[in-house]
N, C-alpha and C positions, 0 to 999 in steps of 0.2 A: 741499459739496455744487454748486460749481462744475468740477466734472470735464467737463463739454463748453462747446466756445464758446457762448453764447447768442447768435444775431441776430437778426433777423428785417427783411425789408427791405419797404415797398411800391415795388418797382421800380418802376411807371409812374411813378410821385409824386416819389421821391427820384433820380429822375435828371433832375427837373427843375432840382436846386437845381446842374446842371453845363452847361442849357441857357440860352440867351437866343435872343431873338425877331429878333435880325439883330444886323451887324455893320456896321462904317461904310463898311471901304470890303471892298466885293468882291473886290478883285482882289489884295489882301495878302496876298501866301503867307507872312507871318511872325503872321499873326494866326489862332489859331483860329476859328473861326464858331459854332463848337457848347459853346464855354466863356465862362459869362457873367463879366461886368467888375465889375457889382455886385449880390452879396445880395441880393434886397430881401426885403421883408416876408412878402409871398404865396408865397415859395420857404423863407424858414424857418419857418414854421406847420407845412405838413403833419411838415415833415424834427422840429420840436419834439416835437408832435401825438404821433407815432408812435415817438419816441424813449422818451417820456413811458410809454406802452403798453408797451413792450419793459424799461422801468425796473422798472416796476408787475407785469408781469405771470411771474414765472419766481419767480427764490429770494421775493423779496417777498412774494407770493401763496403760494407753498405755505410757508414759513416762519409766516407765520397762519394755513394753514388746519392744518398741525398743531398749531399751538398753539392754537387756538380748537376744536378737538376734532373737526375734521370729518372731517381723513384719518389715519392711520395707516402706519407705513412695513408695507409686504409681507412676509411670511416667507419669500415668494421671493428679495426681491432686499434690497440693502443703503445704497442709495446714502444715505438718509436718518437712517440711525442715530442723528447727532449731535445730529439736532433732538428724535428722543425720549428719548435721555438729559439733554437741555436743557443740550448743551456744544458746540455749535458754535462756531468758530474765526474770529476777524478775518478770514482768508482767503475765507472763506466768501462776506465781504461786502464784499471790493475790488471787485466788477466792477459792482453794482449801485451804492455809493457813485459810482464814477467815471458811470455811465450817467446817474446825476442831477445832477453838480456839473458833467462837462464832457462831459455831450453836453444834455440837455432844459435843463437851466438856462444854459449860458452861449448854445445856441442861442435862447431865449427871450431873454435881455438882447440878443443883437444885433437881435432884430427888431423889440426897444422901440427901440434905438438906432437902426436902420433907420427906421421908423416915424415917429419924433419926427423926422428930418433930412427925411422927405420927405410931414408933416403927414397922418398916418393914425392919425385918435387909435382907431380902432376895432383895429386889433393892438393898438397900446400898452395897450387897456384887456382884452384876450386874453391878451395876455402877462402883464401883473400877477397876472390871476385865474389864471393856471395855475402862474406863479412860486408865488405864495401856495400854491395847493392841494398843489404839488411840495416846498415848506421844509415844511407840514404835516406831511406823509407824511415827511421827511426827519427832524423835531425831535420826533415821535412814536415813531420806532422808535430811534434812540439817544439821545435828550435834550439835553443842551445841544451844540450845532453850530456852525461857522463859518456868520456869516450878514451879519454888516455889514462884515467884511474879504472875505468871500466873492466869487469871480468875478474881481479883479482883479489877477488874474496879470501882465493886460500894462503892455507899458510908463506906456500913458496913461491906467491907472487906478493904477499908483501900483510897481508890478508888486510887489504882494503875494504871496510866494508861500509865507509860514507865516499863515497864517489864523490869528486869536483865534479861541476859542468864545467866544458867543456863550451866559448863561442862558435859558432855554428859556421862562421867563416875560418877556423880553424880547422873543425872540423872536417867540410870540404876540402882544402886542400890535402890532410892527411890520404883523404878519401881517392884523391885523384893519385896520388901518392902508393896507396897500397894496390891500386889497377895497374898500375905502371910496374910494381915488383910483380904481381902475378902475372902477367904481362911475359915477363921477359924469362918467365919459368916452365913457360908453356913449348910442349915439346911434343908434336904429334907423332910420333916415331918412338916415343919410350913405351915399351913394353910390359912397365909397369903400372900405368894408365887404368884408371878406372873400367866399369864396363857395366855389365847389367844394375851394380849399384849404385850409379848414377842415374836417377831415375827422369833427368832432366833431358840427358844429354845422350844417354847410353856409354858417356866415356868418349865422344865425339871431340877431340882436343880442339877441334880446327873451330867447331863449332862455341868451344870458349873462347876461344880468342876472338872470336866476331861477338859474345857477348862484352867480353873486356873493351874491346873498342867501342861497342855500341851504349855501354855504362860509360866509357869517359865521354863520348857524343853528351850523354845526358848530362853528367855531371856539368860539365862546362856550359851547357846551356841555362841549363838552371842559376847560372851567374850572369846570363846576357844581360840583365838589365840594371843590377846594382854594380854589376865589374865589366861594362862594354868593352875594354880594353883588355883585358884578361881575356874571356872569354870568347874575344875575335883570334886572340894568339893560339890559344888551344885548339879552339874549333878549328883552325887552320893547317896544324899539325897534326890535328888526329885524323880530317878529311884526306889532308895527305899523303898517312898512312895505310888508310887505304880496313877491307878487310872486316867488312858489319855483319852482323843480322842479316841474311837475305830472307825473302819473302816468304819463304817456308821454313824459318828457323824461327822456334820459338821458346822460350825458356818458360816452363811452365810445369807442373805436377799437375798429372790426371789422376782420377780417382774412378769407382768401378760400384756398380749400385750397391753390394752386398752389405749388408750391416755393419758398420766399424770401419769402413772403409770409403763412404762416400764424401763428397764436396763436401765442405766445413758446416756452410752455411747451409744447405739441403738436410745437412745431419742436425742441425739446429731449428731447422723447418717441421721436421717429423717429429722432433722431442716438443715441439710446440702443438701436437697435435695438429701439423697442415693449416696452423692458421693463416693467413695471408695476409701477413703486413704489410709488405711491400708492393705497392700501383702506381703507375706508369704517373710521371709528371706530365703534364702539359706543357711543359717548357721545349722538352727533348719531344716527346710524341707528336705535337704538334707542327715543330719544324721539320721533321722527318715527312711526315704527311702533308706537308708544304711543296716540299721537291721532291714528291713522288718516290722518295727512294725506298727502294722493293727491302733495304734490309730490317724496319720497320717489323715486318713478320718475324725476323729473326729475333731482333733484340726485345719484342714484346708476343704475350699469348692477345687473338682475339677475343675483347668482351665477350660476356657470353650472358645471356637472362638466366633466369631459374629453372628454365630446362633446358638449358645449352644453347638455344640457336644464338647464332653468330650477331653481335651489332659492331662491329668495328675497331678498328684499333682507337681506344679513347683514353687520356689524358683526365687530370685533376690538376688544376692550382695548386702550388707549392704549398704544402703547411696546411690547406684546406678541408682538413680532416673531419672537420664540424660538419659535412653535409650529410645528406640523408644516405642512411647506410645501402638504400636499398639504387644506388645511382651503381650503372655501368660501366666498367674501367678495366681495362686491361693491366694483366700480372704483369711479369718481367718473364721472361723466354725461357726455355729451359737452359740453352747455352750461358745464363749467369751466375744457374745455381739458387734462383732463388726464388721457383715455381714452386706454388702450392695445389695448383689446381684440378686436386685429387677426384673431385666430381665428376668434369667433363672434360677433361685432356690428360690421365692417368699415365700416360705415355709421354709427356712434357715431364710431370714429375720424377719420372723414373729416369728420361733423359735427364733431368738437372741433378739427378746425383751424381751422374759421369762428373758435370762439369769442368774443366781446369780450373784452378787457380793461376791465374796467368802475371808471368812476374816481367820480362821483357821481350817484346812478341815483334814479328820480322817487318808485319806493318807500321808498328810502332818506329822501328828503324828509318826504315824508309820517310816516314816524316820529320822524324830527327834529321836526317842526312838531306833534305830539301829546306828544312829551314836554317840549318848550316850554312850550308850552300846560299842564300839569301843572304843572310848576316857574313860571310866574308866576301860576296863576290866573286861566289863559283859559277861558272856556269850547269846546267841540267835542273835548276829545281823543278821545271815545269814537267818533264819526264819523269823525273822521283816524285813527283804528287801522285800524277796519276798511275803509277807501279803502288804506289800504297793503298792507293782506294781499292785497285783492283786484288791485292792481294791479303786488304781486311774484308772486302767481297767472299774471296775462296775462305777464309778463316771464318767466319760467321755461316757459311752454307748457302752461298748464294752461286751467281754465275758470274765468266765471262762475261758473256751479253747481256745481262743485266749491270754487271761494272761500265762496260762502254754506255751503255743509253744514258745511266748515269750519268758521266760525265758531260756528255755530247748536249747533255740536255736542262741539268738541276744549273744553279746561281752556282751550289758550293763544293760542285761536284769542277765547274771550271777553273781552272787559275788563270788570274788576271794577270796574265805575259805583261800588255803594258802599263800597270799598274806600277805603283810606289811600292820599295821593298818594308815598306807598314802595310801596304795594300797585303802584297804576298805572304807576308806573316799571319796577318787577320786570315786568309784563305788557308793559309798551313794548320794553324793550331784551332781553326773554328773545324775541318772539315776532321782534324785528327780527335776533337771533343764526340762527333758524330762518332767515328771509328770506333771508341772506346764505350758506346753508349752501354751499362750495365755490367760491362765486362772488365773492366778496370777504371772504377771509384773514383779510387783514392788518386790515381794519377793524371784522371782530368780535372779533378778538381784542384791539385796541386798545379796543375798549366794553367788553370784558371786562377789561381793566386798569382801565377810569376807574369800574365802578359794580359791579364784582366779578358781574354778571349775564350767565349762566347761573350760578347756584348747585350746579348739579349737574357743575357738570366736576372730571376726576378727574385728580390728577396721574398721566403716565406712568409704566407697571409699570419702565421702566428707566431711572427718573430719576436724577439725578446731582446732584440739588438736595434730595432727601427727599421733604416733603408739601409744598415752596413749587413757585411757578412761576414762569417766564422772565419776566420782566419788562422789559426791552429786548433792541436786539440789542448783538452784543459789536462794537467799534469797530474797521473794516477797519485790517489791517495795511498798509496804504498810508500812513494817518496818521500810527502810531507811527515808521513807518521814513523819512518826508518833511517832515513838518511839526514843525517844531522846538517850537511853540506847541501841541500836543498836550496835552491834560493828565493824560493817562493811561489806560487800562483800566478800567472798572467794570463789577464781577461781574453776572451776568445777576439779581440777586435784587436789585438798585440801583436804587429807585424813580425813574419821569421825575418831572415838577415836581407834575403835574395826577394821579400817580395816589395816592392814599392810602389805596386800599381795601386 
C-alpha cells in the first residue's frame, strides 16, 4: 500500500515550529533570529494535531474503509489487492506506526513536558486527551503494543530503545486513567489556554471536556462484550457526569485545496496521477439504495460512462476486482477524500482535497450515548438515536427534511422501541455503520469487530482467509527488525482483547 510517500503539512502553521518572536541580540550575526531556541506548547500543538490527521487519514482510514466494506478495489487498478485478499504485510504499516510513535505521540509528549514547565495545564489536558485517543487507535488496530516503555528513547528517559509490549487490557485501563487526569485539569476560564494554535477546537476547553467525556464512553464501550460488568459501571458513571460532544462539535482536522495542505489521502491520489483505486462496495451501496438513503449521494459519486453520462449509484462485490475494467462503478464521494474523478467531476476532486480527517464526531457521540443508555437501562436511547441520524445527515451535507423522511420510512432509520436490548443495539451500531460510510472507516471496522454488526458484511471474493474476516493489522516490519522485545507477528485472524464476537 505504501507505494507513495504520504505527506501533508499546513505550511503556514507548521512553519511556526521554526519561528520565534524575536532574538536577544539583533546584531549577533551568529544567531539566526528565525529559529526558535525553545519549542513551546503553542508550536507543538498544531504539529501534533496535523500529524495525527496524517497518521489517521491514509492507510488507517483506507484499510478500515475496505474492511468495513465501504470501498473495494477498482478493476482498472491494483494498489489495494492485498487488502482485498486479506493479506497485507508488515511493510504496509511501517509508516503509520512511525507517524504515531515518532510523530504525533512524541510531539504530544514534548508538548506536555513544556506545558508542565511553563504552567499551562490546558495544553497538558489536550495533550493527554489526544495521547489517549492515539493510543486507543494503535491498540485497537494492533492489540498488545508498547505503552509503559514507549516514548522513552532519550537518555533522560532511560534510553529504552526496545520497549516491551503491554497487554491490551492494561493499556485500556491506563487510557481511562489518562483521560480522567486530563479532564481534571480542564478549566475553560484559564487565560493561558490555546487559541488558533489548536486546529481542532480553537482553544474551546468546554469542547475538549466534551471530547474527553465522549472518549471515555468509547473506551468503556469497547469493553462492553469482553468485560460487560466493568463496562456497565463505567458507562453508568460517565453518563451521569454528562457533557458530551454535541451534534455540531466535531473533533477533526480540516484541509485546504492548495498543494501541500490537502487531505492526505487526496494528496496520495494526486501523486498517483488521479488513479481511482477505491470504488463503491456493493455491500454498502446496495444497502443504502435498498433503504432509499439520500446520503448515498454524499458518500459516493454517481457512476458515469466514458462520455460522463450518469448511470446511477453502483457498487462492486467486495474484492471482485477481476471484473471487466469497463464496468460502471461509483467512486467515493468528495467528503471522503478519496475522489479522483477528474474527467467528469473535477469539482468533486477539488472538494476531496478539502475533506477533513475525522477523529471523534458529534453524531458518533450521540450514537455512543444511545448505546450506553441501552446497556445501562437508562431512558432516552430512542430520541438520542434519531438525533444522531439527524446530526450525521447535517454533517454530510443533507437536510433535516431528508433526515426526518428517512427516519420515518426506512427500516434502519426506525428505532425498535418495542424490541429487546439486543435488537436496539443492533439497530444503533448498524445505523452508525451507515453514518460512517467512507468517512470513518477504521472506527466502523473496529465496531464491526466489537459487535458483529452489521450482520450483512460478506468475505471478499478473493479472500485468502476463507470465510473469515481480518481481525487486526499486521505489526510493522520495523518492529521485527529493530525491537528485540517484539513478541512476534500475529495472524490476521487473531482477535484483539475486546473482540469476542
